[in-house]
Biopython code that builds the backbone (N, CA, C, O; Angstrom):
import numpy as np
from Bio.PDB.StructureBuilder import StructureBuilder

atoms = [
    (1, "MET", "N", (19.046, -22.343, 61.058)),
    (1, "MET", "CA", (21.037, -23.161, 60.737)),
    (1, "MET", "C", (21.564, -22.187, 60.918)),
    (1, "MET", "O", (22.510, -22.458, 61.657)),
    (2, "ALA", "N", (21.558, -20.864, 60.641)),
    (2, "ALA", "CA", (22.383, -19.846, 60.183)),
    (2, "ALA", "C", (22.900, -19.501, 61.899)),
    (2, "ALA", "O", (23.947, -19.418, 62.541)),
    (3, "GLU", "N", (21.788, -19.406, 62.059)),
    (3, "GLU", "CA", (21.899, -18.723, 64.366)),
    (3, "GLU", "C", (23.151, -20.264, 64.627)),
    (3, "GLU", "O", (23.123, -21.268, 63.915)),
    (4, "GLN", "N", (24.142, -20.041, 65.815)),
    (4, "GLN", "CA", (24.204, -20.266, 66.631)),
    (4, "GLN", "C", (23.309, -20.539, 68.192)),
    (4, "GLN", "O", (22.585, -19.618, 68.571)),
    (5, "GLU", "N", (23.384, -21.632, 68.923)),
    (5, "GLU", "CA", (22.601, -21.231, 70.004)),
    (5, "GLU", "C", (23.721, -20.631, 70.764)),
    (5, "GLU", "O", (24.910, -20.380, 70.569)),
    (6, "PRO", "N", (22.834, -20.501, 71.727)),
    (6, "PRO", "CA", (23.781, -18.934, 73.095)),
    (6, "PRO", "C", (24.891, -19.889, 74.020)),
    (6, "PRO", "O", (25.917, -19.384, 74.476)),
    (7, "GLU", "N", (24.507, -21.451, 74.245)),
    (7, "GLU", "CA", (25.939, -21.678, 74.482)),
    (7, "GLU", "C", (27.207, -22.498, 73.816)),
    (7, "GLU", "O", (28.263, -22.784, 74.381)),
    (8, "ARG", "N", (26.952, -22.694, 72.931)),
    (8, "ARG", "CA", (27.325, -22.750, 71.534)),
    (8, "ARG", "C", (28.284, -21.731, 70.798)),
    (8, "ARG", "O", (29.465, -21.982, 70.556)),
    (9, "ALA", "N", (27.708, -20.676, 70.505)),
    (9, "ALA", "CA", (27.930, -19.309, 70.550)),
    (9, "ALA", "C", (29.392, -19.018, 71.223)),
    (9, "ALA", "O", (30.349, -18.703, 70.515)),
    (10, "ALA", "N", (29.506, -19.162, 72.798)),
    (10, "ALA", "CA", (31.257, -18.976, 73.414)),
    (10, "ALA", "C", (31.902, -19.743, 72.900)),
    (10, "ALA", "O", (32.967, -19.271, 72.502)),
    (11, "ASP", "N", (31.723, -20.997, 72.660)),
    (11, "ASP", "CA", (32.344, -22.120, 72.309)),
    (11, "ASP", "C", (33.076, -21.531, 70.978)),
    (11, "ASP", "O", (34.227, -21.850, 70.679)),
    (12, "ALA", "N", (32.579, -20.974, 70.504)),
    (12, "ALA", "CA", (33.316, -20.489, 68.905)),
    (12, "ALA", "C", (33.926, -19.215, 68.845)),
    (12, "ALA", "O", (33.738, -18.389, 67.952)),
    (13, "ALA", "N", (34.641, -19.090, 69.796)),
    (13, "ALA", "CA", (35.670, -18.797, 69.495)),
    (13, "ALA", "C", (37.288, -17.923, 68.175)),
    (13, "ALA", "O", (37.933, -17.542, 69.151)),
    (14, "PRO", "N", (37.919, -17.590, 67.313)),
    (14, "PRO", "CA", (38.743, -18.159, 67.036)),
    (14, "PRO", "C", (39.470, -18.659, 67.388)),
    (14, "PRO", "O", (39.789, -18.708, 68.576)),
    (15, "ARG", "N", (40.077, -19.294, 66.344)),
    (15, "ARG", "CA", (41.637, -20.204, 67.342)),
    (15, "ARG", "C", (42.860, -19.301, 67.364)),
    (15, "ARG", "O", (43.825, -19.558, 68.084)),
    (16, "GLY", "N", (42.811, -18.293, 66.606)),
    (16, "GLY", "CA", (43.797, -17.296, 66.704)),
    (16, "GLY", "C", (43.740, -16.372, 67.546)),
    (16, "GLY", "O", (44.269, -15.277, 67.357)),
    (17, "ALA", "N", (43.182, -16.642, 68.445)),
    (17, "ALA", "CA", (42.458, -15.543, 69.466)),
    (17, "ALA", "C", (43.479, -15.389, 70.642)),
    (17, "ALA", "O", (43.775, -16.172, 71.545)),
    (18, "HIS", "N", (44.056, -13.753, 70.253)),
    (18, "HIS", "CA", (45.551, -13.446, 71.523)),
    (18, "HIS", "C", (45.124, -13.518, 73.146)),
    (18, "HIS", "O", (44.024, -13.220, 73.610)),
    (19, "GLU", "N", (46.312, -14.003, 73.884)),
    (19, "GLU", "CA", (46.521, -13.961, 74.915)),
    (19, "GLU", "C", (45.409, -12.963, 75.956)),
    (19, "GLU", "O", (44.615, -13.306, 76.832)),
    (20, "SER", "N", (45.782, -11.590, 75.394)),
    (20, "SER", "CA", (44.903, -10.437, 75.899)),
    (20, "SER", "C", (43.911, -10.568, 75.397)),
    (20, "SER", "O", (43.535, -9.430, 75.678)),
    (21, "ASP", "N", (43.191, -10.921, 74.930)),
    (21, "ASP", "CA", (41.641, -11.461, 74.577)),
    (21, "ASP", "C", (40.872, -12.875, 76.031)),
    (21, "ASP", "O", (39.754, -13.365, 76.195)),
    (22, "LEU", "N", (42.243, -13.033, 76.777)),
    (22, "LEU", "CA", (41.654, -13.881, 77.703)),
    (22, "LEU", "C", (41.438, -13.643, 78.952)),
    (22, "LEU", "O", (41.884, -12.596, 79.422)),
    (23, "ASP", "N", (40.717, -14.541, 79.769)),
    (23, "ASP", "CA", (40.560, -13.781, 81.348)),
    (23, "ASP", "C", (41.612, -13.678, 81.818)),
    (23, "ASP", "O", (42.355, -14.657, 81.753)),
    (24, "PRO", "N", (42.075, -12.461, 82.465)),
    (24, "PRO", "CA", (43.696, -12.724, 82.833)),
    (24, "PRO", "C", (43.605, -13.895, 84.295)),
    (24, "PRO", "O", (44.500, -14.740, 84.274)),
    (25, "ASP", "N", (42.671, -13.981, 85.440)),
    (25, "ASP", "CA", (41.978, -15.311, 85.804)),
    (25, "ASP", "C", (42.748, -16.652, 85.363)),
    (25, "ASP", "O", (43.737, -17.144, 85.908)),
    (26, "THR", "N", (42.067, -17.106, 84.272)),
    (26, "THR", "CA", (42.172, -18.215, 83.628)),
    (26, "THR", "C", (43.731, -18.218, 82.976)),
    (26, "THR", "O", (44.441, -19.223, 83.011)),
    (27, "GLU", "N", (44.053, -17.243, 82.519)),
    (27, "GLU", "CA", (46.019, -17.422, 81.950)),
    (27, "GLU", "C", (46.923, -17.219, 83.325)),
    (27, "GLU", "O", (48.154, -17.224, 83.345)),
    (28, "ALA", "N", (46.390, -17.110, 84.027)),
    (28, "ALA", "CA", (47.048, -16.993, 85.479)),
    (28, "ALA", "C", (47.224, -18.348, 85.332)),
    (28, "ALA", "O", (48.257, -18.876, 84.918)),
    (29, "GLU", "N", (45.385, -19.381, 85.950)),
    (29, "GLU", "CA", (45.602, -20.891, 86.185)),
    (29, "GLU", "C", (46.593, -21.621, 85.271)),
    (29, "GLU", "O", (47.567, -22.264, 85.663)),
    (30, "ARG", "N", (46.081, -21.370, 83.560)),
    (30, "ARG", "CA", (46.053, -21.830, 82.858)),
    (30, "ARG", "C", (48.080, -21.553, 82.975)),
    (30, "ARG", "O", (48.548, -22.443, 82.264)),
    (31, "ARG", "N", (48.765, -21.059, 83.324)),
    (31, "ARG", "CA", (50.375, -20.313, 83.886)),
    (31, "ARG", "C", (50.484, -21.126, 84.862)),
    (31, "ARG", "O", (51.559, -21.697, 85.044)),
    (32, "ARG", "N", (49.722, -21.282, 85.445)),
    (32, "ARG", "CA", (50.543, -22.555, 87.084)),
    (32, "ARG", "C", (49.731, -23.511, 87.113)),
    (32, "ARG", "O", (49.663, -23.858, 88.292)),
    (33, "ARG", "N", (48.960, -24.248, 86.382)),
    (33, "ARG", "CA", (48.710, -25.657, 85.941)),
    (33, "ARG", "C", (49.672, -26.042, 84.758)),
    (33, "ARG", "O", (49.737, -27.254, 84.553)),
    (34, "ARG", "N", (50.372, -25.300, 84.006)),
    (34, "ARG", "CA", (51.326, -25.833, 82.821)),
    (34, "ARG", "C", (53.120, -25.986, 83.503)),
    (34, "ARG", "O", (53.969, -26.837, 83.236)),
    (35, "ALA", "N", (53.198, -24.657, 84.545)),
    (35, "ALA", "CA", (54.169, -25.012, 85.430)),
    (35, "ALA", "C", (54.235, -26.110, 86.590)),
    (35, "ALA", "O", (55.247, -26.660, 87.026)),
    (36, "GLN", "N", (53.075, -26.271, 86.930)),
    (36, "GLN", "CA", (52.384, -27.675, 87.807)),
    (36, "GLN", "C", (53.386, -28.927, 86.791)),
    (36, "GLN", "O", (54.490, -29.352, 87.130)),
    (37, "PHE", "N", (52.560, -29.351, 85.404)),
    (37, "PHE", "CA", (52.850, -30.219, 84.720)),
    (37, "PHE", "C", (53.831, -30.037, 84.311)),
    (37, "PHE", "O", (53.818, -30.656, 83.247)),
    (38, "LEU", "N", (55.252, -29.338, 84.475)),
    (38, "LEU", "CA", (56.345, -29.274, 83.602)),
    (38, "LEU", "C", (57.290, -29.631, 85.087)),
    (38, "LEU", "O", (58.436, -30.052, 84.927)),
    (39, "SER", "N", (56.832, -29.469, 86.288)),
    (39, "SER", "CA", (57.489, -29.960, 86.983)),
    (39, "SER", "C", (57.488, -31.036, 87.232)),
    (39, "SER", "O", (58.496, -31.652, 87.578)),
    (40, "GLU", "N", (56.099, -31.630, 87.089)),
    (40, "GLU", "CA", (56.525, -32.956, 87.053)),
    (40, "GLU", "C", (56.841, -33.889, 86.155)),
    (40, "GLU", "O", (57.325, -34.970, 86.493)),
    (41, "LEU", "N", (56.505, -33.436, 84.455)),
    (41, "LEU", "CA", (57.363, -33.901, 83.953)),
    (41, "LEU", "C", (58.857, -34.186, 84.081)),
    (41, "LEU", "O", (59.392, -35.134, 83.507)),
    (42, "ALA", "N", (59.592, -33.200, 84.970)),
    (42, "ALA", "CA", (60.945, -32.704, 85.259)),
    (42, "ALA", "C", (60.845, -34.429, 86.025)),
    (42, "ALA", "O", (60.690, -35.559, 85.562)),
    (43, "GLU", "N", (61.034, -33.844, 87.428)),
    (43, "GLU", "CA", (60.590, -35.605, 88.107)),
    (43, "GLU", "C", (60.440, -36.550, 87.388)),
    (43, "GLU", "O", (61.136, -37.467, 87.824)),
    (44, "ALA", "N", (60.012, -36.783, 86.684)),
    (44, "ALA", "CA", (59.547, -37.989, 85.993)),
    (44, "ALA", "C", (61.233, -38.865, 85.153)),
    (44, "ALA", "O", (61.833, -39.939, 85.172)),
    (45, "ARG", "N", (61.315, -37.560, 84.552)),
    (45, "ARG", "CA", (62.598, -37.395, 83.490)),
    (45, "ARG", "C", (63.643, -38.551, 84.357)),
    (45, "ARG", "O", (63.948, -39.701, 84.040)),
    (46, "GLU", "N", (64.028, -37.742, 85.543)),
    (46, "GLU", "CA", (65.045, -37.295, 86.571)),
    (46, "GLU", "C", (64.690, -38.908, 87.190)),
    (46, "GLU", "O", (65.619, -39.712, 87.263)),
    (47, "LEU", "N", (63.550, -39.235, 87.544)),
    (47, "LEU", "CA", (63.363, -40.442, 88.621)),
    (47, "LEU", "C", (63.811, -41.630, 86.917)),
    (47, "LEU", "O", (64.738, -42.440, 86.949)),
    (48, "ARG", "N", (63.091, -41.460, 85.903)),
    (48, "ARG", "CA", (63.264, -42.713, 85.028)),
    (48, "ARG", "C", (64.781, -42.857, 84.495)),
    (48, "ARG", "O", (64.986, -43.898, 83.871)),
    (49, "ASP", "N", (66.528, -41.458, 84.725)),
    (49, "ASP", "CA", (67.314, -41.676, 85.136)),
    (49, "ASP", "C", (68.287, -42.413, 85.716)),
    (49, "ASP", "O", (69.383, -42.873, 85.397)),
    (50, "ARG", "N", (67.343, -42.388, 86.969)),
    (50, "ARG", "CA", (67.945, -42.439, 88.390)),
    (50, "ARG", "C", (67.675, -44.650, 88.065)),
    (50, "ARG", "O", (68.370, -45.562, 88.514)),
    (51, "VAL", "N", (66.684, -44.714, 87.343)),
    (51, "VAL", "CA", (65.884, -45.785, 87.445)),
    (51, "VAL", "C", (66.558, -46.881, 86.248)),
    (51, "VAL", "O", (66.722, -48.087, 86.435)),
    (52, "LYS", "N", (66.990, -45.907, 84.624)),
    (52, "LYS", "CA", (67.426, -46.935, 84.235)),
    (52, "LYS", "C", (68.714, -45.508, 83.694)),
    (52, "LYS", "O", (68.353, -44.471, 83.137)),
    (53, "PRO", "N", (69.919, -45.789, 83.986)),
    (53, "PRO", "CA", (71.242, -44.923, 83.739)),
    (53, "PRO", "C", (71.757, -45.131, 82.137)),
    (53, "PRO", "O", (72.142, -44.194, 81.436)),
    (54, "ARG", "N", (71.652, -47.299, 81.461)),
    (54, "ARG", "CA", (71.740, -46.942, 80.878)),
    (54, "ARG", "C", (71.355, -46.073, 79.749)),
    (54, "ARG", "O", (72.050, -45.479, 78.925)),
    (55, "ARG", "N", (69.645, -46.168, 79.970)),
    (55, "ARG", "CA", (69.034, -45.386, 78.826)),
    (55, "ARG", "C", (69.265, -43.979, 78.835)),
    (55, "ARG", "O", (68.757, -43.277, 77.960)),
    (56, "ALA", "N", (70.187, -43.357, 79.994)),
    (56, "ALA", "CA", (69.942, -41.860, 80.409)),
    (56, "ALA", "C", (71.289, -41.912, 79.566)),
    (56, "ALA", "O", (71.518, -41.327, 78.507)),
    (57, "ARG", "N", (72.047, -42.674, 80.223)),
    (57, "ARG", "CA", (73.722, -42.525, 78.877)),
    (57, "ARG", "C", (73.901, -42.331, 77.572)),
    (57, "ARG", "O", (74.721, -41.698, 76.906)),
    (58, "ALA", "N", (72.400, -43.410, 77.185)),
    (58, "ALA", "CA", (72.578, -43.608, 75.389)),
    (58, "ALA", "C", (71.308, -42.253, 75.073)),
    (58, "ALA", "O", (70.935, -42.350, 73.904)),
    (59, "ALA", "N", (71.010, -41.757, 75.385)),
    (59, "ALA", "CA", (69.658, -40.407, 75.526)),
    (59, "ALA", "C", (70.869, -39.437, 75.311)),
    (59, "ALA", "O", (71.231, -39.115, 74.179)),
    (60, "ARG", "N", (71.650, -38.861, 76.770)),
    (60, "ARG", "CA", (72.911, -37.838, 76.904)),
    (60, "ARG", "C", (73.659, -37.754, 75.263)),
    (60, "ARG", "O", (73.650, -36.726, 74.585)),
    (61, "MET", "N", (74.340, -39.184, 74.793)),
    (61, "MET", "CA", (74.967, -39.241, 73.744)),
    (61, "MET", "C", (74.110, -38.934, 72.576)),
    (61, "MET", "O", (74.632, -38.293, 71.663)),
    (62, "ARG", "N", (72.946, -39.274, 72.475)),
    (62, "ARG", "CA", (72.233, -39.788, 70.619)),
    (62, "ARG", "C", (72.290, -37.453, 71.520)),
    (62, "ARG", "O", (73.124, -36.576, 71.294)),
    (63, "GLN", "N", (72.025, -37.444, 71.707)),
    (63, "GLN", "CA", (71.484, -35.529, 72.434)),
    (63, "GLN", "C", (72.850, -34.279, 71.915)),
    (63, "GLN", "O", (72.745, -33.125, 71.502)),
    (64, "GLN", "N", (74.412, -35.393, 72.244)),
    (64, "GLN", "CA", (75.258, -34.411, 71.828)),
    (64, "GLN", "C", (75.806, -35.160, 70.406)),
    (64, "GLN", "O", (76.991, -35.175, 70.073)),
    (65, "MET", "N", (75.074, -35.567, 69.900)),
    (65, "MET", "CA", (75.525, -35.894, 68.420)),
    (65, "MET", "C", (74.393, -35.481, 67.370)),
    (65, "MET", "O", (74.506, -35.345, 66.152)),
    (66, "ARG", "N", (73.260, -35.320, 68.193)),
    (66, "ARG", "CA", (72.702, -33.643, 67.309)),
    (66, "ARG", "C", (73.334, -32.142, 67.756)),
    (66, "ARG", "O", (72.890, -31.062, 67.366)),
    (67, "MET", "N", (73.838, -32.226, 68.157)),
    (67, "MET", "CA", (74.252, -31.026, 69.018)),
    (67, "MET", "C", (75.204, -30.851, 67.985)),
    (67, "MET", "O", (74.911, -29.958, 67.189)),
    (68, "ARG", "N", (76.320, -31.490, 67.767)),
    (68, "ARG", "CA", (77.610, -31.934, 66.921)),
    (68, "ARG", "C", (76.842, -31.572, 65.450)),
    (68, "ARG", "O", (76.992, -30.477, 64.909)),
    (69, "THR", "N", (76.252, -32.328, 65.054)),
    (69, "THR", "CA", (76.028, -31.741, 63.450)),
    (69, "THR", "C", (75.036, -30.887, 63.242)),
    (69, "THR", "O", (74.740, -30.540, 62.098)),
    (70, "PHE", "N", (74.426, -30.459, 64.268)),
    (70, "PHE", "CA", (73.410, -29.130, 64.265)),
    (70, "PHE", "C", (73.922, -27.724, 62.917)),
    (70, "PHE", "O", (74.807, -27.026, 63.413)),
    (71, "ARG", "N", (73.765, -27.529, 62.309)),
    (71, "ARG", "CA", (74.414, -26.060, 61.920)),
    (71, "ARG", "C", (73.505, -24.727, 62.297)),
    (71, "ARG", "O", (72.295, -24.618, 62.493)),
    (72, "TRP", "N", (74.420, -23.903, 62.314)),
    (72, "TRP", "CA", (74.003, -22.457, 62.976)),
    (72, "TRP", "C", (73.800, -21.843, 61.609)),
    (72, "TRP", "O", (73.451, -20.667, 61.506)),
]
sb = StructureBuilder()
sb.init_structure("model")
sb.init_model(0)
sb.init_chain("A")
sb.init_seg("    ")
for serial, (resi, resn, name, xyz) in enumerate(atoms, 1):
    if name == "N":
        sb.init_residue(resn, " ", resi, " ")
    sb.init_atom(name, np.array(xyz, "f"), 0.0, 1.0, " ", f" {name:<3s}", serial, name[0])
structure = sb.get_structure()
């Protein structure tokens, strides 16, 4: 029971693994997927703002209030 199966041993990487431990190809792929996701997220927000301008305005007002009451 103390030994792990070979295919599961690879999955047992520590959670605190540093980026330098990762394969550069997988790191580049992860960054590409992240950039694509963030681009699509920004596009979706812009679309929502155009479709629901009142909601967008209210969100801007809330953000302004948050920034005014934030202490540096």
